[in-house]
Legacy VTK file of the C-alpha trace (Angstrom):
# vtk DataFile Version 3.0
C-alpha trace
ASCII
DATASET POLYDATA
POINTS 366 float
1.728 -5.404 24.466
2.765 -2.264 26.349
5.675 -0.122 25.290
8.853 -1.038 27.250
10.199 1.734 29.410
13.850 1.188 28.515
14.511 3.281 25.461
16.352 0.497 23.582
13.655 -2.120 24.185
11.154 -0.564 21.792
13.119 -2.073 18.907
12.689 -5.626 20.250
9.201 -6.940 19.584
7.595 -10.110 18.298
7.378 -8.446 14.887
11.103 -7.663 14.704
11.918 -11.198 15.862
9.537 -12.719 13.307
10.810 -10.592 10.441
14.453 -10.436 11.453
14.589 -6.641 11.695
16.819 -4.293 13.654
14.016 -1.730 13.794
10.214 -2.207 13.773
9.862 -0.083 10.633
8.320 -1.402 7.421
8.152 0.409 4.104
4.671 0.253 2.591
4.572 -1.730 -0.677
3.639 0.479 -3.639
2.312 -1.069 -6.834
2.186 0.096 -10.446
5.827 1.091 -10.618
5.977 3.293 -7.513
8.166 0.774 -5.667
11.772 0.389 -6.709
14.709 -1.913 -6.088
16.688 1.039 -4.762
14.003 1.905 -2.208
13.553 -1.638 -0.911
17.315 -2.116 -0.692
17.824 1.168 1.165
15.161 0.435 3.785
16.241 -3.165 4.358
19.883 -2.094 4.468
19.020 0.431 7.185
17.496 -2.262 9.402
13.852 -1.950 8.377
11.793 -4.030 5.960
11.941 -2.912 2.349
8.895 -3.793 0.263
7.847 -4.025 -3.373
4.282 -4.006 -4.723
4.078 -6.592 -7.514
0.366 -6.922 -8.273
0.864 -5.417 -11.744
3.521 -7.952 -12.778
3.285 -11.355 -14.460
4.758 -14.628 -13.119
8.071 -14.362 -14.984
8.458 -10.736 -13.961
7.797 -11.669 -10.328
10.454 -14.388 -10.475
12.965 -11.892 -11.884
11.968 -9.269 -9.318
12.613 -11.608 -6.397
15.937 -12.665 -7.908
16.916 -9.004 -8.278
15.883 -8.253 -4.689
17.919 -11.208 -3.391
20.904 -9.900 -5.352
20.533 -6.385 -3.922
19.524 -7.174 -0.329
21.597 -9.159 2.146
18.662 -9.780 4.454
14.883 -9.663 4.461
12.470 -7.968 2.087
8.759 -8.134 1.343
6.806 -8.607 -1.900
3.106 -7.722 -1.995
0.168 -9.018 -4.071
-3.568 -8.312 -4.200
-5.854 -11.258 -3.393
-8.845 -9.674 -5.135
-7.908 -8.406 -8.586
-11.380 -7.577 -10.011
-14.515 -6.112 -8.446
-16.741 -7.978 -10.887
-16.038 -11.047 -13.048
-14.546 -10.090 -16.385
-17.470 -11.725 -18.208
-19.880 -9.391 -16.382
-18.147 -6.270 -17.673
-18.744 -6.867 -21.360
-18.040 -4.697 -24.401
-21.316 -2.824 -23.949
-20.398 -1.924 -20.367
-16.946 -0.800 -21.500
-18.418 1.401 -24.240
-20.857 2.976 -21.804
-18.034 3.716 -19.355
-15.986 5.314 -22.147
-18.934 7.454 -23.173
-19.390 8.735 -19.619
-15.751 9.900 -19.531
-15.670 11.224 -23.111
-15.761 14.891 -21.966
-12.467 14.375 -20.153
-10.851 12.718 -23.182
-11.990 15.687 -25.258
-10.699 18.157 -22.678
-7.141 16.786 -22.763
-7.282 16.098 -26.504
-6.828 12.331 -26.637
-8.745 9.325 -27.897
-10.225 6.854 -25.407
-8.196 3.677 -24.932
-9.092 0.369 -26.530
-10.392 -2.207 -24.134
-7.482 -4.225 -22.672
-7.337 -7.952 -23.167
-8.710 -10.093 -20.314
-6.319 -10.483 -17.428
-3.923 -13.346 -18.044
-3.097 -14.130 -14.419
-5.195 -14.705 -11.304
-3.927 -14.148 -7.778
-3.336 -17.883 -7.346
-1.066 -17.969 -10.394
0.911 -14.955 -9.198
1.126 -16.345 -5.662
2.488 -19.636 -7.004
5.194 -17.753 -8.883
6.048 -15.671 -5.845
6.283 -18.637 -3.490
8.450 -20.520 -5.980
10.750 -17.480 -6.158
11.147 -17.526 -2.363
10.919 -14.019 -0.893
11.523 -13.831 2.868
8.165 -12.085 3.360
4.936 -12.338 1.332
2.351 -9.676 2.156
-1.099 -9.330 0.645
-4.131 -7.065 0.690
-7.804 -7.295 -0.300
-8.484 -10.650 1.270
-7.232 -13.894 2.773
-5.404 -16.392 0.528
-6.608 -19.984 0.324
-5.262 -22.259 3.081
-3.113 -24.126 0.566
-1.197 -20.951 -0.264
-0.575 -20.135 3.396
0.538 -23.712 4.045
3.002 -23.552 1.151
4.433 -20.358 2.638
4.847 -22.003 6.038
6.545 -25.010 4.467
8.916 -22.709 2.555
9.723 -20.559 5.579
8.075 -17.469 4.049
6.563 -15.055 6.590
3.011 -14.007 5.667
1.582 -10.567 6.416
-2.054 -9.659 5.728
-3.726 -6.258 5.914
-6.985 -5.405 7.671
-8.894 -2.137 7.879
-11.468 -3.448 10.373
-11.312 -5.633 13.458
-13.413 -8.280 11.686
-10.893 -8.479 8.849
-8.023 -8.782 11.330
-9.793 -11.664 13.091
-10.330 -13.417 9.742
-6.607 -13.117 8.961
-5.666 -14.322 12.439
-7.963 -17.336 12.234
-6.411 -18.231 8.875
-2.983 -18.402 10.505
-1.357 -15.333 8.955
1.931 -14.592 10.728
1.445 -10.830 11.216
-1.364 -8.354 10.585
-1.198 -4.770 9.356
-3.970 -2.673 10.918
-4.410 0.183 8.435
-6.277 3.290 9.536
-8.148 5.500 7.103
-5.429 8.151 7.314
-3.275 6.010 5.018
-2.631 6.999 1.421
-3.519 4.765 -1.478
-6.218 2.118 -1.563
-8.467 1.204 1.353
-8.082 -2.548 1.101
-11.465 -3.692 2.448
-12.556 -7.272 1.832
-15.442 -8.092 4.190
-17.683 -5.124 3.451
-17.670 -1.932 1.422
-14.649 0.304 1.977
-16.884 3.285 2.726
-18.359 1.282 5.609
-14.917 0.277 6.907
-13.325 3.612 7.779
-11.655 3.571 11.194
-8.757 5.774 12.265
-5.435 4.285 13.325
-5.825 5.476 16.924
-9.040 3.464 17.313
-8.237 0.538 15.030
-4.861 -0.572 16.392
-5.785 -1.200 20.051
-9.068 -2.807 19.010
-7.231 -5.222 16.721
-4.541 -5.926 19.330
-7.276 -6.940 21.773
-8.757 -9.490 19.360
-5.854 -11.265 17.632
-2.869 -13.397 18.612
-0.564 -12.401 15.745
1.675 -9.341 16.143
0.019 -6.172 14.850
1.689 -3.648 12.552
0.189 -0.145 12.646
-0.290 1.815 9.425
-1.937 5.094 8.500
-0.734 8.621 9.237
2.690 7.579 10.547
5.601 9.658 9.242
7.543 10.785 12.352
9.290 9.159 15.291
6.662 10.607 17.620
3.965 8.794 15.649
6.011 5.571 15.738
6.098 5.754 19.532
2.368 6.494 19.639
1.602 3.420 17.512
3.733 1.171 19.716
2.061 2.599 22.792
-1.283 1.549 21.314
-0.046 -2.035 21.228
1.433 -2.305 17.740
4.712 -4.219 17.474
5.889 -2.463 14.308
4.781 0.309 11.992
4.257 0.389 8.236
4.991 3.740 6.637
3.829 4.670 3.161
3.769 8.356 2.233
7.076 9.267 3.900
8.897 6.532 1.968
6.964 7.349 -1.199
8.441 10.845 -0.998
12.052 9.639 -0.710
14.621 9.974 -3.466
14.606 6.219 -4.193
10.877 5.733 -4.817
9.442 5.375 -8.296
7.103 8.378 -8.200
7.178 10.959 -10.970
8.763 14.368 -10.669
5.250 15.849 -10.680
4.192 13.627 -7.771
7.262 14.574 -5.770
6.672 18.255 -6.546
3.088 17.951 -5.316
4.322 16.500 -2.028
7.002 19.183 -1.820
4.439 21.961 -2.171
3.121 21.363 1.344
-0.219 20.067 0.051
-2.491 19.625 3.020
-5.723 18.230 1.610
-6.286 14.603 0.792
-9.516 12.932 -0.211
-10.946 9.446 -0.474
-12.217 8.733 -3.966
-13.059 5.918 -6.392
-12.418 8.149 -9.397
-8.865 7.081 -10.151
-9.136 3.296 -10.045
-12.684 2.254 -9.238
-11.679 1.316 -5.687
-11.701 3.702 -2.738
-8.292 5.308 -2.283
-6.743 8.401 -0.675
-4.761 10.945 -2.629
-3.985 14.649 -2.752
-7.230 16.437 -3.531
-7.792 17.417 -7.164
-10.740 18.876 -9.048
-11.271 15.639 -10.960
-12.202 13.935 -7.692
-15.126 16.320 -7.305
-16.070 16.568 -10.977
-16.681 12.813 -11.115
-18.529 12.189 -7.896
-17.628 9.095 -5.889
-20.499 6.639 -5.998
-21.871 8.108 -9.218
-22.763 5.694 -12.021
-19.835 7.138 -13.990
-17.433 5.196 -11.773
-16.666 1.866 -13.423
-15.587 -1.061 -11.221
-11.941 -1.891 -10.589
-9.748 -2.291 -12.643
-11.751 -0.829 -15.538
-11.986 2.687 -14.097
-8.216 2.737 -13.672
-7.665 1.634 -17.258
-9.988 4.394 -18.447
-8.469 7.124 -16.272
-4.779 6.322 -16.816
-4.449 8.037 -20.229
-6.427 11.051 -18.991
-4.116 11.476 -16.003
-0.998 10.986 -18.148
-2.114 13.561 -20.712
-3.127 16.039 -18.028
0.239 15.657 -16.279
2.082 16.278 -19.547
0.026 19.456 -19.998
0.637 20.629 -16.435
-3.066 20.219 -15.642
-2.887 19.716 -11.874
-6.697 19.840 -11.653
-6.974 16.501 -13.438
-4.088 14.730 -11.717
-4.386 13.227 -8.258
-1.371 11.724 -6.503
-1.447 9.103 -3.763
-0.718 10.491 -0.297
-1.857 9.988 3.284
-3.215 12.554 5.704
0.205 13.192 7.274
1.658 14.300 3.927
2.359 17.851 5.213
4.875 16.359 7.664
7.050 14.591 5.082
10.330 15.885 3.669
10.327 14.947 -0.026
13.559 13.931 -1.699
15.432 12.702 1.361
17.341 9.422 1.328
15.298 6.408 2.475
18.038 5.096 4.773
18.319 8.568 6.295
14.566 8.503 6.943
14.858 5.198 8.831
17.732 6.579 10.916
15.785 9.764 11.664
12.705 7.825 12.788
14.829 5.713 15.115
16.645 8.738 16.516
13.410 10.642 17.098
11.851 7.690 18.887
14.976 7.139 20.992
15.115 10.789 22.024
11.432 10.917 22.846
11.583 7.786 25.008
14.744 9.016 26.721
12.794 11.993 28.044
LINES 1 367
366 0 1 2 3 4 5 6 7 8 9 10 11 12 13 14 15 16 17 18 19 20 21 22 23 24 25 26 27 28 29 30 31 32 33 34 35 36 37 38 39 40 41 42 43 44 45 46 47 48 49 50 51 52 53 54 55 56 57 58 59 60 61 62 63 64 65 66 67 68 69 70 71 72 73 74 75 76 77 78 79 80 81 82 83 84 85 86 87 88 89 90 91 92 93 94 95 96 97 98 99 100 101 102 103 104 105 106 107 108 109 110 111 112 113 114 115 116 117 118 119 120 121 122 123 124 125 126 127 128 129 130 131 132 133 134 135 136 137 138 139 140 141 142 143 144 145 146 147 148 149 150 151 152 153 154 155 156 157 158 159 160 161 162 163 164 165 166 167 168 169 170 171 172 173 174 175 176 177 178 179 180 181 182 183 184 185 186 187 188 189 190 191 192 193 194 195 196 197 198 199 200 201 202 203 204 205 206 207 208 209 210 211 212 213 214 215 216 217 218 219 220 221 222 223 224 225 226 227 228 229 230 231 232 233 234 235 236 237 238 239 240 241 242 243 244 245 246 247 248 249 250 251 252 253 254 255 256 257 258 259 260 261 262 263 264 265 266 267 268 269 270 271 272 273 274 275 276 277 278 279 280 281 282 283 284 285 286 287 288 289 290 291 292 293 294 295 296 297 298 299 300 301 302 303 304 305 306 307 308 309 310 311 312 313 314 315 316 317 318 319 320 321 322 323 324 325 326 327 328 329 330 331 332 333 334 335 336 337 338 339 340 341 342 343 344 345 346 347 348 349 350 351 352 353 354 355 356 357 358 359 360 361 362 363 364 365
């Protein structure tokens, strides 16, 4: 796809037709409470696609979430799940492994003056169980990361009229999603904040920038491609569409809006003009990008002290919470992409959509 020359045509793509959008702008789905009903409703109401990350919820909570979104949104919205929920089988990470991981982080517990957490109970729900609940609830769009769902799940979505959107961070992953029959594919460059959602090889060996990834994916797949990673302005929207994308997915800029579920400390960190982000496994056990903090360097990525996902995240959560309460910025890292210095924290999400559209219109008019 090449970008149409008429300045209004950029809003009409296969992706907007597929998703029923006025604008090819998608809000990135944030998990663990960072998404909100208000944010999804504001973005969808402004003509984009509002999203909600639900990987941390149970089946009944997912059913209620979708019902709440239907009640708030007179149009389309997206709910996101993670296909891969553990890096190792739960039986492989036994009590001895948990105790060893606690011991390796004991200096940090001592530093913030808290006791280590007890080991959580085994996960009650697999991806298949959560996907069943989500499909039964009937969202207009079901997006997923960290893999390709089983064919039966994709077929159920097709039968129910649910649009499926998978995420790839390499060309090979995009081809796998395309061959599975996914309706649209997010090509996520390493500039993006949050987790690097690799599923065919290690995330550290799957780091490609948006500028290189998007046209390479477009050349290899039939499904419409959605560009993600480092996109926060109308100029960057136009650049992504010029590369062949048919929509953009924006994370950090929407994360910084007034309607997101981030903490006051997170919003303040984005407001401070922070310019350094870093990829790390420290916070969750999976490679992710956030605003640089000393804790990322103190616990070296790849070191044996990093437990697999989700155990590292369970271990780090109370440390981060205690450090935040104490104002210890050195031990708190907040999710953000490389274009974080360009965002305007605290603005209204619908205003952000309108601004992106206006900026793109004005740029194309020139």
